[in-house]
Structure formats: C-alpha cells, structure tokens
Residue, then its C-alpha position, 0 to 999 in steps of 0.5 A: m495454556t500452550t503457546s499454540v492455544r494462546n495464539i489461536g485464542l488471539f486470532i478468535f478474539v480479533a475475529c469476536l471483536i470484528a463480528g461484535t461490531g457487525f452485531i452491534q453496529s453494522w455489518n457493513t462496518a464489520l466487512f469494511i474492517l475486515n477487508m482492510g484488515l486483510i489488506s493491512a496484514i498483507m502490508s504487515l507481512g511485507v514490512n516483517l519480510q524487511w524488518g523481521f527477516a533482515g532488520l531493514f529499517n524502511v520508512g517509505v512504505v507509503g510509497f511503494v503502496a502508492l506505486g501499487g495503487l498506480a499500477a491498478v489504474l495504469v492497468s484496469m482503467p481504459p485508455t483515453k483515446d483522445a488523450w493518446a491522439a493529441g499527444g500520447a506518442q510525444v509523451l512516450l518519446g519524451l520518456l524514451l529521450g529521458a531514459a536514453t539521457i540517463t543511459a548515455a551519461i552512465l555510459c560516459q562514466t563507465k566506458m570513458a578513461p578518467g579526465r576532463n573529457k569524461t567530465f565534460s562529456t558526462v555533463g554535456v550529455l546530461v544537460i543537452g538531453f535534459f533540454v531536449f527531453r523537457y521540450v518534447f515531453d512538456g509539449g505532449v503533456e500539455a496536450v494530454e492534459a488539455v483534452n477534457p481536463a475535467g473528466t480525463g486529462y490523462l492517458g489512461g490505462l490498458n483495459f481495452g475492454g472498458v470498465n465492465y465488471k462482467s469481464w469477471g474484473f480480469m484486468t483488475v486482478i491482474s493489476w494487483p501482481i502488476g503493482g508488485v512488480l512495479a513496486a519492486s522495480v523502484a525498490y530495486l533502484i532505491g536498494k542499489t543506491a541505498l542499501g549500503l547506508r547505515s540503517d538510519y540513513l536508509a531510513i532517511a532515504t526511504l522516506g525521502i524517496s516515498e515522498i518524491i514518489i507521492a509528489v509526482m503522483k499528485n502533480e503529474d495530472w497525465l499519468a493518473r490526473g494527480v489530485k483530480n483523482v481517478s474514479g470508477l475503477p473496474r471491479p472483480v465483483p458485481y456493482e450493487i445496483d446491478l445486483q439489485e436489478s437482478a430478479g434472482f438476487l431480489d427473490w433470494v433476498s425476499s426469501f429471508g425478508g432482507d433489504p436489497v440495498t443493504t444485502s447487495s452491499i454486504v455480498v459485494k463486500l463478502g466478494y472482496a473479502g474472499l479475493f483478499a483472503f485468497v491473496l493473503v493465504i498465498i503470500l502467508t503461505l510463501a512467507q512461512l515456507a521462506l522462514a523455514s527454509p535455508w534462505g530464511r535461516m540465512m536472512r535471520a543469521i545476517r539480521d543478527n550479526e552481519y559480520a559473522a554471516g559476512a565471514m562465512g561468505k554470504n553477500i550482505t548487500a545482495r541479500h538485503l536488495q533481495v529481501f527489500i525487493l520482495g517486501s516492496a513488492i507485497c506492499g505494491v500488491a497490497g496497494a493495488m488491492m486497496t485501490t480496487l476496493d475503494s474503486q478510486l485512486t486518490p494520491g492525497s490520501y496517501q499519508p505516511l502516519r496512515f500507510t507507514f506508522l500504522i504499519w510499523v505499529m502492526v508488525i510491532v504489536g503483532g511480533s516482529g520476525n512472526n508472520f502470524g503475529s504480523v497478520l494478527g497486529g494488521f487485523l487488531i490494529f486496524f480494528l482500533w484505528v477504526q473503532v477509537e474515533p466512535f468509542g472515544a466520542m462516546l467516552m467524551q460524551g460521558i465525561t462532558a455529560g454534566m457540562a453546558e452545551d456551550n462550555a468551551l472545555r466540553i466543546h474542545l474535548i468533543d472536537s478532539v475525538a479524532h486525535m484520539r487515534l493517534l493517542t490511542m496508537g501510541l499508548i498501545l505501542i508504549l504498553v506493548l513494548r513495556f509489557a510484551p516487547r517481542g509482540l503478542i505472538p513473538e518470533k520463536 
C-alpha cells in the first residue's frame, strides 16, 4: 500500500465514522461533529504552523480562540445605543488615556538619557497616568454597565444593520478575518516580549497571558457582558424557524415526506459546513503553498537547527515572530467561526483542557509538520471527544449489568462516564506516541 493510498484511506475511515453517526444516532449529531471537526482542523493548522513548521511551543491557544470569539461579538452585534449615550465616549477616552500613558512611558525610556531623571519621569508618568486613566475609565464603565444590565449592559458591536440574517450575514462573515487580525495583534505583543525566551519559558508565558485574556473577558462586562454571555449573534445562514415558515421549503420537505423541524436543522448545519469547509480549503491551500516554498524550507531549517540557520544569516527571532503571528491569526479565525456556530459568546467555556490540550492532541496524533495530518487529527479527535461519553455509558452499563441498582460501585462507575473523555484522550496519545510517534500522517 502506497503512502498516498493509506492517507486517503484514513480520511475515508474518518468520513465513515461521521456518516455512521448519522445513520446510527442522528444526522444532527453527525453534522455537529462535522462542523466542529472543520473548526478544530483549522485550529490544528494554526498550531501546526507554529509547532510543526517552527518548533514554537504555544500553550496559550485558548486565549487566541477566545479573542476570535470576542471579535465575532464586537463586529457582528448591533451597538447598544443607550450604553453609548451613557458612557461610551468616556470609556473610549479612558482607553486612549491608558494608551497615551504607556506611550509616554516608553518615550521616557527610549528618548531620555540614563539617570535618575529618566527613572523619576517614567515612574511619574505611569503613576499619574494610571490614576487619571482609572478615574475616567471607571466612570464610563459604571455608566455603561448600568444600562439594562440584565439584557445588555455593554457597548455592543459595529453591526448597524442589526441581527437580521437576510443581509446574508455580511458582518458575521467579516468578523472571521477580523478575529484573526485581533488575535494576530495580541500575538505580536506577546511575541515581541516572549519569543526571545527558551521554549519552556515561552510555554509558561503564553499560558499565563491566555489566562489573563480569559479573565479580562469574564470580568469586563462593558466589553462583552462578561459571564452574563452574549447570545443571539447574527447568522450567515437562515434561522430554522424562518425555514419552517417558508412555503417553498415546506413543499420541498413534503415532497420526500420529511419532518420540517429536523430537516430545517440539517439544512442550517449543512450551510455552516459549506462555509467552514470553504475557509478550511483556503487556509489548507495557503499552508501547503507555504510549506513547499523557500519560506517553508527556511522555517523547517530554523526548527531543526537554529544555530546553523543563524550562521546562514537568518533572523531567527523575526521569523519566529512571523510564524507565531500567522498561527495565532488562524486560531483567531477558528474562534470567531465557532462563536458564530454557537450564536453566543460564553467566556466561561474557554477552558485550556478543551482549546489547548485537545488541539495539541489533534496535531500530535494527526502528524506534526504535516498539514493534512493536522486536518485528519482535528476530525478524528473531535469525533472521539464527542462519542467517548455515549460509548463509555454503554460500556459501563454492560460491565455493571449484573449489579444491583443501588450498588455503590455501579453508581460510581456510571457517574464517572464523563471523565472517560480525559482517560481516552490520554490513552490515544500514549498509543500514538508509542506506535506512531510521528503521527498518523507523518511529515515527509
């Protein structure tokens, strides 16, 4: 069996698993796995760009995914006019004062001659600027968050056309690349300070900064309602209820004897799948072109031996910053897509276990350094992530079939089914590292 045939066979196998879910369980479940598999594959491509191309150990993936989700809200949601009237201008002024304070401190450090005057000036600018910033900013935040806190309590977004899907979700789709830009901007700031560190320190820095990002999103209600969540995001596909009220759709469904409710849900999920697949194909194509280009060969040379690449005149830190920004941008795009699919932003759901560890498992199992391997890993691991719990429940039901209903061991085993996800992911990772250390589709 040639390598190409084997690789195609692996993709066909995963496609059969998803199709089997549709036939055995439900097509809604199968299409949910497909859509989240497409998004997970995009995230895996972003991590593979950083690790597989350049050897950068980024364990702050969840932070960049969350930034993408934040961008989806800030771009696609309509503005809260009452909140803007109450304190929007004051919030913006406070943010500008904060940025001006940081800029002034940097100028003091870079332009002034070394000495006590430089130190006193920098400290003075930071202290005075901080109190002025807090005075202006906090007043605006209080005013914004006091406007209907149960329903809004935040500034909203930039979609002045409202939340009507009939505009073809233009602002929603636009929010996907903007999510990538926002993640890339933060990645630039992180990279400028952290990429000169050793790999283990880089991992600690990215993990810490990602937790800071999540904490800000949870606590700054004026930005995106914090843990109150933002729901009802505009969609680039029709709402199910609108399809169910369409005469043409009902006639089409009745022509093959289908259920309008189930069929409308399937049609909507297929619409999302088409959009997500289109984005995945674009990113995968660009990643493949990059891999085969002189730039890709240079990145792999830096990954394999930084000292030799540096001796050939390559700017290692600049190239690391470049690929770190690109990989983070891809994760940001995926994060915006996921928030669009959910139609809500829930900062409390951004857990490192789900959006960092699991993505790394996808890359390692699929094949680090191979873009198609990362895509395969994204689909396969997310399928297992979803299906392990029902399979585990059936397994535990079979194991405890002979036990009494009130048996303590039986109750404990059945209640622990949800934790089988973690056990299974760890077991898969160990088996792959033992028998296929380069992944299912290794790098050439």
